[in-house]
C-alpha positions as CSV (number, residue, x, y, z in Angstrom):
1,X,29.4,-14.4,-28.3
2,X,28.6,-17.9,-29.4
3,X,25.1,-19.3,-29.4
4,X,21.7,-17.7,-29.0
5,X,21.1,-15.0,-26.5
6,X,18.4,-15.8,-24.0
7,X,16.3,-13.0,-22.5
8,X,14.1,-13.5,-19.5
9,X,11.0,-11.4,-19.0
10,X,10.8,-9.7,-15.6
11,X,8.8,-11.8,-13.1
12,X,5.2,-10.7,-12.6
13,X,4.6,-10.4,-8.9
14,X,2.9,-13.3,-7.2
15,X,2.4,-11.4,-4.0
16,X,1.2,-7.9,-3.1
17,X,1.5,-6.1,0.2
18,X,-0.7,-3.0,0.6
19,X,-1.4,-0.6,3.5
20,X,-5.1,0.2,3.9
21,X,-6.7,3.0,5.9
22,X,-8.1,2.0,9.3
23,X,-11.6,2.8,8.2
24,X,-14.5,1.1,6.6
25,X,-13.3,2.6,3.3
26,X,-10.7,-0.1,3.3
27,X,-13.2,-2.9,2.6
28,X,-14.1,-2.0,-1.0
29,X,-10.5,-1.2,-1.8
30,X,-9.4,-4.6,-0.5
31,X,-12.1,-6.4,-2.6
32,X,-11.0,-4.5,-5.7
33,X,-7.3,-5.5,-5.0
34,X,-8.3,-9.2,-4.7
35,X,-10.3,-9.0,-7.9
36,X,-7.5,-7.3,-9.8
37,X,-4.8,-9.8,-8.5
38,X,-6.8,-12.8,-9.5
39,X,-7.7,-11.4,-12.9
40,X,-4.2,-10.1,-13.7
41,X,-2.6,-13.5,-13.2
42,X,-5.6,-15.4,-14.6
43,X,-5.9,-17.4,-11.3
44,X,-8.5,-20.1,-11.0
45,X,-9.4,-19.3,-7.3
46,X,-13.1,-18.3,-6.9
47,X,-13.0,-14.5,-7.1
48,X,-16.4,-14.0,-5.5
49,X,-15.5,-16.1,-2.5
50,X,-12.0,-14.4,-2.2
51,X,-13.6,-11.0,-2.3
52,X,-16.2,-11.9,0.3
53,X,-13.7,-13.5,2.8
54,X,-11.3,-10.6,2.3
55,X,-14.0,-8.1,3.1
56,X,-14.8,-10.0,6.3
57,X,-11.2,-10.0,7.4
58,X,-10.7,-6.3,6.7
59,X,-14.0,-5.3,8.3
60,X,-13.1,-7.4,11.4
61,X,-9.7,-5.7,11.6
62,X,-11.2,-2.2,11.4
63,X,-14.0,-3.0,13.9
64,X,-12.0,-4.9,16.5
65,X,-8.8,-2.9,16.6
66,X,-8.3,0.5,18.1
67,X,-6.3,3.4,16.7
68,X,-5.6,4.7,13.2
69,X,-2.6,2.6,12.3
70,X,-3.1,1.2,8.8
71,X,-4.2,-2.3,8.2
72,X,-2.0,-4.3,5.9
73,X,-3.4,-6.6,3.2
74,X,-1.1,-9.3,1.8
75,X,-2.2,-11.3,-1.2
76,X,-0.3,-14.4,-2.4
77,X,-0.8,-16.4,-5.5
78,X,0.3,-19.9,-4.7
79,X,0.9,-22.9,-7.1
80,X,-2.1,-24.6,-5.5
81,X,-4.2,-21.7,-4.3
82,X,-4.6,-18.2,-3.2
83,X,-3.9,-16.8,0.3
84,X,-5.0,-13.5,1.9
85,X,-3.6,-12.2,5.1
86,X,-4.8,-9.1,7.0
87,X,-2.3,-7.7,9.5
88,X,-3.3,-5.4,12.4
89,X,-1.6,-4.3,15.6
90,X,-3.9,-6.1,18.1
91,X,-2.0,-9.2,19.3
92,X,-5.3,-10.8,20.5
93,X,-6.3,-13.7,18.2
94,X,-9.7,-13.7,16.7
95,X,-12.2,-15.7,18.6
96,X,-13.7,-18.8,17.1
97,X,-11.6,-18.8,13.9
98,X,-9.8,-22.1,14.4
99,X,-11.9,-23.4,17.3
100,X,-15.5,-23.4,16.0
101,X,-18.2,-22.1,18.3
102,X,-20.9,-24.7,18.3
103,X,-23.6,-22.1,19.0
104,X,-25.3,-20.9,15.8
105,X,-25.3,-17.1,15.3
106,X,-28.5,-15.3,16.2
107,X,-30.3,-14.8,12.8
108,X,-31.5,-11.4,14.0
109,X,-28.0,-10.0,14.8
110,X,-26.0,-8.1,12.3
111,X,-22.7,-9.5,13.4
112,X,-21.3,-13.0,14.2
113,X,-21.1,-14.7,10.8
114,X,-17.8,-13.5,9.4
115,X,-15.5,-16.0,11.0
116,X,-18.1,-18.7,10.3
117,X,-18.0,-17.8,6.6
118,X,-14.2,-17.9,6.6
119,X,-14.1,-21.3,8.3
120,X,-16.8,-22.8,6.0
121,X,-15.7,-21.3,2.6
122,X,-11.9,-21.4,2.8
123,X,-9.7,-24.5,2.4
124,X,-7.8,-23.4,5.5
125,X,-7.6,-20.4,7.8
126,X,-5.8,-19.3,10.9
127,X,-3.8,-16.6,12.6
128,X,-0.3,-16.0,13.7
129,X,1.5,-13.4,15.8
130,X,3.6,-10.8,14.1
131,X,6.2,-8.3,15.4
132,X,3.5,-5.6,15.5
133,X,0.3,-7.6,16.3
134,X,-1.2,-10.5,14.3
135,X,-2.0,-11.7,10.9
136,X,-5.3,-13.5,10.2
137,X,-5.4,-15.5,7.0
138,X,-7.3,-17.8,4.7
139,X,-6.6,-19.9,1.6
140,X,-8.7,-20.9,-1.3
141,X,-7.9,-23.7,-3.7
142,X,-7.0,-22.9,-7.3
143,X,-4.1,-22.8,-9.6
144,X,-2.2,-20.1,-11.5
145,X,-2.9,-20.5,-15.2
146,X,0.1,-20.0,-17.5
147,X,0.4,-16.5,-18.9
């Protein structure tokens, strides 16, 4: 063999796909997964905002879908940001995610602010149909730092 041998290190994942239980116990698990993914790759996306918005998506999926089918959390580290998707089996799109409701939420109600937070704090958000229901997603700006 002539020349220097070149070895490549195995690629570190830039995306994760995790099934979560269809219970409120999924929320803290999802937050921990986001925190770990951002720290592991030394990503510059705002971890606190990523955790908060992920918790909102997971809580909405648990609350607004019937059944016990697991919810799927998909995390992607992008060159220009971080994307979170939550998949559930209800094909109905979330209300007021991409078409803002001009009515302010009632300050005395416990619910009604999650999608508003996602719209206001993410760089983009949306939903799309999947083979088994829908995926609701958001993106945050940031960059992967070299490891």
